C-alpha positions in Angstrom: 96.9 101.8 110.6 100.4 102.2 109.2 100.6 105.0 106.7 102.5 102.8 104.2 102.4 99.0 103.8 104.7 97.1 101.5 104.1 93.6 100.2 105.3 91.2 97.6 108.8 90.4 98.9 109.9 86.8 98.5 112.8 84.5 97.9 113.7 84.0 94.2 116.5 82.7 92.1 118.7 85.0 90.1 117.1 85.9 86.8 113.6 85.7 88.3 111.0 88.5 88.8 109.0 90.0 91.6 106.4 92.7 91.9 106.4 94.7 95.1 103.3 96.7 96.1 103.0 99.7 98.4 99.6 100.8 99.7 99.3 104.2 101.4 96.5 104.6 103.9 96.5 108.3 103.7 95.6 110.5 100.7 98.4 110.9 98.2 98.2 114.4 96.7 99.2 115.2 93.1 102.2 117.2 94.4 103.7 114.0 96.0 106.3 111.5 95.0 106.4 107.9 96.0 109.6 106.0 96.0 111.3 102.7 96.7 114.5 102.3 98.7 116.4 99.3 99.8 118.8 98.4 102.5 121.1 95.4 102.6 122.7 94.2 105.8 125.6 96.5 106.7 124.8 99.0 104.0 123.1 102.3 103.9 119.6 102.7 102.6 119.6 103.6 99.0 117.1 104.9 96.5 115.9 102.5 93.9 113.2 104.4 92.0 110.8 107.3 92.4 107.7 108.3 90.6 106.0 111.7 90.5 102.2 111.5 91.1 101.6 114.4 88.7 102.9 113.5 85.3 104.5 110.2 86.1 108.1 111.3 85.8 110.5 108.7 87.2 114.0 108.4 88.5 115.9 105.1 88.7 119.2 104.1 90.3 121.7 103.2 87.6 122.0 99.7 89.0 118.3 98.9 88.3 117.7 100.8 85.0 116.3 98.5 82.4 115.4 95.9 84.9 113.0 97.6 87.4 109.9 99.6 86.6 108.1 101.8 89.1 104.4 102.5 88.4 101.3 103.8 90.0 98.0 102.0 90.0 95.8 103.6 87.4 92.7 103.2 89.5 94.2 103.9 92.9 96.7 106.8 93.4 97.5 105.4 96.8 99.0 102.2 95.4 102.4 101.9 93.8 104.3 99.0 92.3 107.9 98.0 91.6 108.3 95.4 88.9 111.7 93.8 89.3 113.0 91.6 86.5 116.3 89.9 85.9 117.0 89.9 89.6 120.6 89.6 90.8 121.9 88.5 94.1 123.0 92.1 94.7 119.4 93.1 94.6 118.7 91.2 97.8 117.6 93.7 100.5 114.8 95.0 102.6 112.7 97.2 100.3 111.0 100.2 101.7 108.2 102.4 100.3 108.4 106.1 100.9 106.4 109.2 100.3 107.4 112.9 99.9 104.4 115.1 100.0 105.8 118.0 98.0 108.2 117.1 95.3 110.3 119.5 93.2 111.6 118.7 89.8 114.3 118.1 89.1 115.3 116.5 92.4 119.0 115.5 92.3 119.0 114.1 95.8 115.9 111.9 95.3 117.9 108.8 96.2 118.8 110.1 99.7 116.9 109.2 102.7 116.7 112.8 104.0 113.8 114.6 102.5 111.3 111.8 102.5 108.4 112.2 104.8 107.0 108.7 105.4 108.3 105.2 105.4 106.9 101.7 105.4 108.1 98.8 107.5 109.7 97.1 104.5 109.4 93.8 102.6 112.3 91.4 102.3 113.6 90.3 98.9 116.1 87.4 98.8 117.8 86.4 95.6 119.8 83.2 95.4 122.5 82.5 92.8 
């Protein structure tokens, strides 16, 4: 069983909304962070948002602040969401879920691929103008 499984990707028009889900098959400890990254064709994978399991602190990329919301399922620590509103064509990408088992705060490099322990296979988001 894959450790992280994303779902919810779809094709939407600009201005629309999507909610992505990430389910971890392994226990997520309170010292962990879960995050969302995305990668468009020809571009590097970039951090979109991160949430600290303990305390719920969040980080967001500037490009998604005010439009995207990362959250954890209140009843299931192993499930995380990314609510994406006011989608733009530039949001189109493969979205990946990630886990870092021991997070420090602050974490200036949260949006870099290096340092994250586990990755999902991704879910595709397409946004048409």
